[in-house]
N, CA, C, O and the ligand as a Tripos MOL2 file, in Angstrom:
@<TRIPOS>MOLECULE
protein
  205   203    52     0     0
PROTEIN
NO_CHARGES

@<TRIPOS>ATOM
      1 N           6.5020    8.3520  -23.2730 N.3       1 MET1
      2 CA          6.6810    7.5700  -22.0530 C.3       1 MET1
      3 C           7.0810    8.4520  -20.8960 C.2       1 MET1
      4 O           8.2500    8.8130  -20.7650 O.2       1 MET1
      5 N           6.1320    8.8040  -20.0590 N.am      2 LYS2
      6 CA          6.4770    9.5960  -18.8870 C.3       2 LYS2
      7 C           5.5290    9.2620  -17.7550 C.2       2 LYS2
      8 O           4.3450    9.0020  -17.9700 O.2       2 LYS2
      9 N           6.0630    9.2720  -16.5510 N.am      3 ASP3
     10 CA          5.2810    8.9960  -15.3590 C.3       3 ASP3
     11 C           4.6130    7.6300  -15.3950 C.2       3 ASP3
     12 O           3.5450    7.4410  -14.8140 O.2       3 ASP3
     13 N           5.2290    6.6950  -16.0640 N.am      4 LEU4
     14 CA          4.6550    5.3470  -16.0890 C.3       4 LEU4
     15 C           5.1430    4.5330  -14.8980 C.2       4 LEU4
     16 O           4.4030    3.7390  -14.3180 O.2       4 LEU4
     17 N           6.3630    4.7440  -14.5630 N.am      5 ILE5
     18 CA          6.9530    3.9870  -13.4580 C.3       5 ILE5
     19 C           6.4120    4.4830  -12.1270 C.2       5 ILE5
     20 O           6.3870    5.6810  -11.8460 O.2       5 ILE5
     21 N           5.9900    3.5420  -11.3350 N.am      6 LYS6
     22 CA          5.5380    3.8720   -9.9890 C.3       6 LYS6
     23 C           6.2980    3.0090   -9.0000 C.2       6 LYS6
     24 O           6.9580    2.0310   -9.3520 O.2       6 LYS6
     25 N           6.1720    3.4200   -7.7460 N.am      7 ARG7
     26 CA          6.9370    2.7040   -6.7440 C.3       7 ARG7
     27 C           6.0950    2.4600   -5.5020 C.2       7 ARG7
     28 O           5.3370    3.3270   -5.0670 O.2       7 ARG7
     29 N           6.2380    1.2930   -4.9520 N.am      8 CYS8
     30 CA          5.5200    0.9780   -3.7300 C.3       8 CYS8
     31 C           6.2540    1.6000   -2.5370 C.2       8 CYS8
     32 O           7.4410    1.3440   -2.3380 O.2       8 CYS8
     33 N           5.5590    2.4030   -1.7580 N.am      9 PRO9
     34 CA          6.1970    3.0330   -0.5910 C.3       9 PRO9
     35 C           6.4680    2.0210    0.5150 C.2       9 PRO9
     36 O           7.2110    2.3060    1.4550 O.2       9 PRO9
     37 N           5.8790    0.8650    0.4040 N.am     10 ASN10
     38 CA          6.0280   -0.1470    1.4370 C.3      10 ASN10
     39 C           7.2340   -1.0590    1.1950 C.2      10 ASN10
     40 O           8.1090   -1.1780    2.0530 O.2      10 ASN10
     41 N           7.2750   -1.6950    0.0330 N.am     11 CYS11
     42 CA          8.3620   -2.6430   -0.2380 C.3      11 CYS11
     43 C           9.3890   -2.0840   -1.2020 C.2      11 CYS11
     44 O          10.3600   -2.7610   -1.5400 O.2      11 CYS11
     45 N           9.1840   -0.8540   -1.6470 N.am     12 LYS12
     46 CA         10.1410   -0.1640   -2.5150 C.3      12 LYS12
     47 C          10.2810   -0.8090   -3.8920 C.2      12 LYS12
     48 O          11.2670   -0.5920   -4.5960 O.2      12 LYS12
     49 N           9.2850   -1.5990   -4.2590 N.am     13 GLU13
     50 CA          9.3300   -2.2190   -5.5740 C.3      13 GLU13
     51 C           8.8620   -1.2400   -6.6380 C.2      13 GLU13
     52 O           7.9460   -0.4500   -6.4120 O.2      13 GLU13
     53 N           9.4850   -1.2990   -7.7750 N.am     14 TYR14
     54 CA          9.0250   -0.4870   -8.8980 C.3      14 TYR14
     55 C           8.0220   -1.2830   -9.7020 C.2      14 TYR14
     56 O           8.1840   -2.4850   -9.9120 O.2      14 TYR14
     57 N           6.9930   -0.6050  -10.1440 N.am     15 THR15
     58 CA          5.9490   -1.2790  -10.8870 C.3      15 THR15
     59 C           5.2710   -0.2990  -11.8200 C.2      15 THR15
     60 O           5.4590    0.9120  -11.7080 O.2      15 THR15
     61 N           4.4880   -0.8220  -12.7330 N.am     16 LEU16
     62 CA          3.7160    0.0470  -13.6090 C.3      16 LEU16
     63 C           2.2810    0.1350  -13.1330 C.2      16 LEU16
     64 O           1.4930    0.9300  -13.6450 O.2      16 LEU16
     65 N           1.9460   -0.6930  -12.1420 N.am     17 LYS17
     66 CA          0.5660   -0.7570  -11.6560 C.3      17 LYS17
     67 C           0.2820    0.3250  -10.6220 C.2      17 LYS17
     68 O           1.1850    0.9250  -10.0400 O.2      17 LYS17
     69 N          -0.9990    0.5450  -10.4250 N.am     18 GLN18
     70 CA         -1.4170    1.5270   -9.4220 C.3      18 GLN18
     71 C          -1.3940    0.9310   -8.0230 C.2      18 GLN18
     72 O          -1.3270    1.6400   -7.0190 O.2      18 GLN18
     73 N          -1.4510   -0.3850   -7.9930 N.am     19 LEU19
     74 CA         -1.3760   -1.0640   -6.7060 C.3      19 LEU19
     75 C          -0.2090   -2.0380   -6.7230 C.2      19 LEU19
     76 O           0.0420   -2.7130   -7.7210 O.2      19 LEU19
     77 N           0.4950   -2.1010   -5.6100 N.am     20 CYS20
     78 CA          1.5840   -3.0610   -5.5130 C.3      20 CYS20
     79 C           1.0000   -4.4650   -5.4560 C.2      20 CYS20
     80 O           0.0870   -4.7410   -4.6770 O.2      20 CYS20
     81 N           1.5460   -5.3580   -6.3010 N.am     21 LYS21
     82 CA          0.9800   -6.6990   -6.3380 C.3      21 LYS21
     83 C           1.3710   -7.5030   -5.1100 C.2      21 LYS21
     84 O           0.7300   -8.5030   -4.7840 O.2      21 LYS21
     85 N           2.4160   -7.0690   -4.4360 N.am     22 LYS22
     86 CA          2.8500   -7.7630   -3.2220 C.3      22 LYS22
     87 C           2.0520   -7.3140   -2.0050 C.2      22 LYS22
     88 O           1.5390   -8.1310   -1.2400 O.2      22 LYS22
     89 N           1.9580   -5.9940   -1.8430 N.am     23 CYS23
     90 CA          1.3670   -5.4390   -0.6190 C.3      23 CYS23
     91 C          -0.0760   -4.9790   -0.7970 C.2      23 CYS23
     92 O          -0.8330   -4.8910    0.1690 O.2      23 CYS23
     93 N          -0.4490   -4.6870   -2.0410 N.am     24 GLY24
     94 CA         -1.7950   -4.2090   -2.2790 C.3      24 GLY24
     95 C          -2.0030   -2.7630   -1.8840 C.2      24 GLY24
     96 O          -3.1390   -2.3020   -1.7760 O.2      24 GLY24
     97 N          -0.9150   -2.0430   -1.6690 N.am     25 VAL25
     98 CA         -1.0390   -0.6290   -1.3390 C.3      25 VAL25
     99 C          -0.8540    0.2140   -2.6030 C.2      25 VAL25
    100 O          -0.2710   -0.2330   -3.5910 O.2      25 VAL25
    101 N          -1.3610    1.4270   -2.5440 N.am     26 SER26
    102 CA         -1.2420    2.3200   -3.6880 C.3      26 SER26
    103 C           0.2180    2.6940   -3.9120 C.2      26 SER26
    104 O           0.9490    3.0100   -2.9740 O.2      26 SER26
    105 N           0.6200    2.6510   -5.1730 N.am     27 THR27
    106 CA          1.9900    3.0300   -5.5020 C.3      27 THR27
    107 C           2.0560    4.5240   -5.7920 C.2      27 THR27
    108 O           1.0500    5.1580   -6.1070 O.2      27 THR27
    109 N           3.2290    5.0550   -5.6810 N.am     28 ILE28
    110 CA          3.4170    6.4790   -5.9200 C.3      28 ILE28
    111 C           4.4660    6.6850   -7.0160 C.2      28 ILE28
    112 O           5.2790    5.8020   -7.2940 O.2      28 ILE28
    113 N           4.4300    7.8440   -7.6180 N.am     29 SER29
    114 CA          5.4250    8.1600   -8.6320 C.3      29 SER29
    115 C           6.7080    8.6140   -7.9530 C.2      29 SER29
    116 O           6.7110    9.5540   -7.1590 O.2      29 SER29
    117 N           7.7770    7.9420   -8.2730 N.am     30 PRO30
    118 CA          9.0620    8.3280   -7.6910 C.3      30 PRO30
    119 C           9.6160    9.5400   -8.4170 C.2      30 PRO30
    120 O          10.4050    9.4110   -9.3530 O.2      30 PRO30
    121 N           9.2040   10.6990   -7.9840 N.am     31 HIS31
    122 CA          9.5370   11.8830   -8.7660 C.3      31 HIS31
    123 C          10.9230   12.4630   -8.5560 C.2      31 HIS31
    124 O          11.4370   13.1290   -9.4540 O.2      31 HIS31
    125 N          11.5360   12.2450   -7.4340 N.am     32 PRO32
    126 CA         12.8870   12.7900   -7.2470 C.3      32 PRO32
    127 C          13.8070   12.4810   -8.4130 C.2      32 PRO32
    128 O          13.7380   11.4010   -8.9990 O.2      32 PRO32
    129 N          14.6490   13.4110   -8.7410 N.am     33 ALA33
    130 CA         15.4740   13.3300   -9.9430 C.3      33 ALA33
    131 C          16.3710   12.1010   -9.9650 C.2      33 ALA33
    132 O          16.8390   11.6960  -11.0300 O.2      33 ALA33
    133 N          16.6100   11.5200   -8.8360 N.am     34 LYS34
    134 CA         17.4680   10.3420   -8.7440 C.3      34 LYS34
    135 C          17.1140    9.2760   -9.7660 C.2      34 LYS34
    136 O          17.9900    8.7060  -10.4160 O.2      34 LYS34
    137 N          15.8400    9.0180   -9.8990 N.am     35 PHE35
    138 CA         15.4160    7.9150  -10.7370 C.3      35 PHE35
    139 C          14.5640    8.3630  -11.9060 C.2      35 PHE35
    140 O          13.7200    7.6060  -12.3870 O.2      35 PHE35
    141 N          14.7720    9.5710  -12.3620 N.am     36 SER36
    142 CA         13.9840   10.0410  -13.4890 C.3      36 SER36
    143 C          14.3600    9.2590  -14.7390 C.2      36 SER36
    144 O          15.5020    8.8320  -14.9070 O.2      36 SER36
    145 N          13.3980    9.0860  -15.5910 N.am     37 LEU37
    146 CA         13.6420    8.3530  -16.8300 C.3      37 LEU37
    147 C          14.6500    9.0970  -17.6880 C.2      37 LEU37
    148 O          15.4620    8.4900  -18.3860 O.2      37 LEU37
    149 N          14.5870   10.3990  -17.6250 N.am     38 GLN38
    150 CA         15.4840   11.2120  -18.4150 C.3      38 GLN38
    151 C          16.9280   10.9250  -18.0100 C.2      38 GLN38
    152 O          17.8130   10.7950  -18.8570 O.2      38 GLN38
    153 N          17.1410   10.8320  -16.7320 N.am     39 ASP39
    154 CA         18.4690   10.5780  -16.2240 C.3      39 ASP39
    155 C          18.9710    9.2250  -16.7170 C.2      39 ASP39
    156 O          20.1260    9.0940  -17.1230 O.2      39 ASP39
    157 N          18.1270    8.2560  -16.6800 N.am     40 ARG40
    158 CA         18.5140    6.9200  -17.1380 C.3      40 ARG40
    159 C          18.8260    6.9420  -18.6190 C.2      40 ARG40
    160 O          19.7530    6.2810  -19.0850 O.2      40 ARG40
    161 N          18.0580    7.6930  -19.3330 N.am     41 TYR41
    162 CA         18.2550    7.7810  -20.7690 C.3      41 TYR41
    163 C          19.5930    8.4320  -21.0780 C.2      41 TYR41
    164 O          20.3320    7.9880  -21.9560 O.2      41 TYR41
    165 N          19.8830    9.4760  -20.3490 N.am     42 VAL42
    166 CA         21.1460   10.1820  -20.5480 C.3      42 VAL42
    167 C          22.3200    9.2560  -20.2210 C.2      42 VAL42
    168 O          23.3250    9.2280  -20.9310 O.2      42 VAL42
    169 N          22.1730    8.5190  -19.1570 N.am     43 ARG43
    170 CA         23.2450    7.6020  -18.7850 C.3      43 ARG43
    171 C          23.4200    6.5310  -19.8470 C.2      43 ARG43
    172 O          24.5460    6.1710  -20.1920 O.2      43 ARG43
    173 N          22.3420    6.0330  -20.3530 N.am     44 TYR44
    174 CA         22.3940    5.0090  -21.3770 C.3      44 TYR44
    175 C          23.1130    5.5390  -22.6020 C.2      44 TYR44
    176 O          23.9470    4.8610  -23.2020 O.2      44 TYR44
    177 N          22.7760    6.7490  -22.9540 N.am     45 LYS45
    178 CA         23.3890    7.3890  -24.1060 C.3      45 LYS45
    179 C          24.9060    7.5440  -23.8700 C.2      45 LYS45
    180 O          25.7300    7.3260  -24.7580 O.2      45 LYS45
    181 N          25.2120    7.9190  -22.6710 N.am     46 PHE46
    182 CA         26.6140    8.1290  -22.3020 C.3      46 PHE46
    183 C          27.3950    6.8150  -22.4260 C.2      46 PHE46
    184 O          28.5030    6.7910  -22.9630 O.2      46 PHE46
    185 N          26.8210    5.7540  -21.9380 N.am     47 LEU47
    186 CA         27.4850    4.4610  -22.0080 C.3      47 LEU47
    187 C          27.6530    4.0030  -23.4500 C.2      47 LEU47
    188 O          28.6610    3.4040  -23.8230 O.2      47 LEU47
    189 N          26.6650    4.2950  -24.2230 N.am     48 LYS48
    190 CA         26.6950    3.8780  -25.6160 C.3      48 LYS48
    191 C          27.8110    4.6030  -26.3710 C.2      48 LYS48
    192 O          28.5040    4.0270  -27.2090 O.2      48 LYS48
    193 N          27.9520    5.8530  -26.0490 N.am     49 GLU49
    194 CA         28.9880    6.6220  -26.7390 C.3      49 GLU49
    195 C          30.3790    6.2000  -26.2830 C.2      49 GLU49
    196 O          31.3600    6.3060  -27.0190 O.2      49 GLU49
    197 N          30.4280    5.7310  -25.0740 N.am     50 LYS50
    198 CA         31.7210    5.3720  -24.5000 C.3      50 LYS50
    199 C          32.2790    4.0990  -25.1160 C.2      50 LYS50
    200 O          33.4880    3.9580  -25.2960 O.2      50 LYS50
    201 N          31.3930    3.1880  -25.4310 N.am     51 THR51
    202 CA         31.8780    1.8970  -25.9490 C.3      51 THR51
    203 C          32.0160    1.9100  -27.4630 C.2      51 THR51
    204 O          32.4110    0.9060  -28.0550 O.2      51 THR51
    205 ZN          4.7150   -3.3410   -2.0730 Zn       52 ZN52
@<TRIPOS>BOND
     1     1     2 1
     2     2     3 1
     3     3     4 2
     4     3     5 am
     5     5     6 1
     6     6     7 1
     7     7     8 2
     8     7     9 am
     9     9    10 1
    10    10    11 1
    11    11    12 2
    12    11    13 am
    13    13    14 1
    14    14    15 1
    15    15    16 2
    16    15    17 am
    17    17    18 1
    18    18    19 1
    19    19    20 2
    20    19    21 am
    21    21    22 1
    22    22    23 1
    23    23    24 2
    24    23    25 am
    25    25    26 1
    26    26    27 1
    27    27    28 2
    28    27    29 am
    29    29    30 1
    30    30    31 1
    31    31    32 2
    32    31    33 am
    33    33    34 1
    34    34    35 1
    35    35    36 2
    36    35    37 am
    37    37    38 1
    38    38    39 1
    39    39    40 2
    40    39    41 am
    41    41    42 1
    42    42    43 1
    43    43    44 2
    44    43    45 am
    45    45    46 1
    46    46    47 1
    47    47    48 2
    48    47    49 am
    49    49    50 1
    50    50    51 1
    51    51    52 2
    52    51    53 am
    53    53    54 1
    54    54    55 1
    55    55    56 2
    56    55    57 am
    57    57    58 1
    58    58    59 1
    59    59    60 2
    60    59    61 am
    61    61    62 1
    62    62    63 1
    63    63    64 2
    64    63    65 am
    65    65    66 1
    66    66    67 1
    67    67    68 2
    68    67    69 am
    69    69    70 1
    70    70    71 1
    71    71    72 2
    72    71    73 am
    73    73    74 1
    74    74    75 1
    75    75    76 2
    76    75    77 am
    77    77    78 1
    78    78    79 1
    79    79    80 2
    80    79    81 am
    81    81    82 1
    82    82    83 1
    83    83    84 2
    84    83    85 am
    85    85    86 1
    86    86    87 1
    87    87    88 2
    88    87    89 am
    89    89    90 1
    90    90    91 1
    91    91    92 2
    92    91    93 am
    93    93    94 1
    94    94    95 1
    95    95    96 2
    96    95    97 am
    97    97    98 1
    98    98    99 1
    99    99   100 2
   100    99   101 am
   101   101   102 1
   102   102   103 1
   103   103   104 2
   104   103   105 am
   105   105   106 1
   106   106   107 1
   107   107   108 2
   108   107   109 am
   109   109   110 1
   110   110   111 1
   111   111   112 2
   112   111   113 am
   113   113   114 1
   114   114   115 1
   115   115   116 2
   116   115   117 am
   117   117   118 1
   118   118   119 1
   119   119   120 2
   120   119   121 am
   121   121   122 1
   122   122   123 1
   123   123   124 2
   124   123   125 am
   125   125   126 1
   126   126   127 1
   127   127   128 2
   128   127   129 am
   129   129   130 1
   130   130   131 1
   131   131   132 2
   132   131   133 am
   133   133   134 1
   134   134   135 1
   135   135   136 2
   136   135   137 am
   137   137   138 1
   138   138   139 1
   139   139   140 2
   140   139   141 am
   141   141   142 1
   142   142   143 1
   143   143   144 2
   144   143   145 am
   145   145   146 1
   146   146   147 1
   147   147   148 2
   148   147   149 am
   149   149   150 1
   150   150   151 1
   151   151   152 2
   152   151   153 am
   153   153   154 1
   154   154   155 1
   155   155   156 2
   156   155   157 am
   157   157   158 1
   158   158   159 1
   159   159   160 2
   160   159   161 am
   161   161   162 1
   162   162   163 1
   163   163   164 2
   164   163   165 am
   165   165   166 1
   166   166   167 1
   167   167   168 2
   168   167   169 am
   169   169   170 1
   170   170   171 1
   171   171   172 2
   172   171   173 am
   173   173   174 1
   174   174   175 1
   175   175   176 2
   176   175   177 am
   177   177   178 1
   178   178   179 1
   179   179   180 2
   180   179   181 am
   181   181   182 1
   182   182   183 1
   183   183   184 2
   184   183   185 am
   185   185   186 1
   186   186   187 1
   187   187   188 2
   188   187   189 am
   189   189   190 1
   190   190   191 1
   191   191   192 2
   192   191   193 am
   193   193   194 1
   194   194   195 1
   195   195   196 2
   196   195   197 am
   197   197   198 1
   198   198   199 1
   199   199   200 2
   200   199   201 am
   201   201   202 1
   202   202   203 1
   203   203   204 2
@<TRIPOS>SUBSTRUCTURE
     1 MET1         2 RESIDUE 1 A MET
     2 LYS2         6 RESIDUE 1 A LYS
     3 ASP3        10 RESIDUE 1 A ASP
     4 LEU4        14 RESIDUE 1 A LEU
     5 ILE5        18 RESIDUE 1 A ILE
     6 LYS6        22 RESIDUE 1 A LYS
     7 ARG7        26 RESIDUE 1 A ARG
     8 CYS8        30 RESIDUE 1 A CYS
     9 PRO9        34 RESIDUE 1 A PRO
    10 ASN10       38 RESIDUE 1 A ASN
    11 CYS11       42 RESIDUE 1 A CYS
    12 LYS12       46 RESIDUE 1 A LYS
    13 GLU13       50 RESIDUE 1 A GLU
    14 TYR14       54 RESIDUE 1 A TYR
    15 THR15       58 RESIDUE 1 A THR
    16 LEU16       62 RESIDUE 1 A LEU
    17 LYS17       66 RESIDUE 1 A LYS
    18 GLN18       70 RESIDUE 1 A GLN
    19 LEU19       74 RESIDUE 1 A LEU
    20 CYS20       78 RESIDUE 1 A CYS
    21 LYS21       82 RESIDUE 1 A LYS
    22 LYS22       86 RESIDUE 1 A LYS
    23 CYS23       90 RESIDUE 1 A CYS
    24 GLY24       94 RESIDUE 1 A GLY
    25 VAL25       98 RESIDUE 1 A VAL
    26 SER26      102 RESIDUE 1 A SER
    27 THR27      106 RESIDUE 1 A THR
    28 ILE28      110 RESIDUE 1 A ILE
    29 SER29      114 RESIDUE 1 A SER
    30 PRO30      118 RESIDUE 1 A PRO
    31 HIS31      122 RESIDUE 1 A HIS
    32 PRO32      126 RESIDUE 1 A PRO
    33 ALA33      130 RESIDUE 1 A ALA
    34 LYS34      134 RESIDUE 1 A LYS
    35 PHE35      138 RESIDUE 1 A PHE
    36 SER36      142 RESIDUE 1 A SER
    37 LEU37      146 RESIDUE 1 A LEU
    38 GLN38      150 RESIDUE 1 A GLN
    39 ASP39      154 RESIDUE 1 A ASP
    40 ARG40      158 RESIDUE 1 A ARG
    41 TYR41      162 RESIDUE 1 A TYR
    42 VAL42      166 RESIDUE 1 A VAL
    43 ARG43      170 RESIDUE 1 A ARG
    44 TYR44      174 RESIDUE 1 A TYR
    45 LYS45      178 RESIDUE 1 A LYS
    46 PHE46      182 RESIDUE 1 A PHE
    47 LEU47      186 RESIDUE 1 A LEU
    48 LYS48      190 RESIDUE 1 A LYS
    49 GLU49      194 RESIDUE 1 A GLU
    50 LYS50      198 RESIDUE 1 A LYS
    51 THR51      202 RESIDUE 1 A THR
    52 ZN52       205 GROUP 0 **** ****
C-alpha cells in the first residue's frame, strides 16, 4: 500500500480516485512528509504501545 491516497488541490479532500468527485479536477499525491502513510503507521504503533 503506497501512493494510493490522493488529494484534491481544490477542496483539499483526500480520495483514492484520480479525479475529485466533488470538483472533477485531477487529484495529486500529497507527498510531503506531513501526511505520509508511514508517519501515520508509526503514530498508530506508538499509540498502541502506549495503551
Ligand atoms: Zn475537490
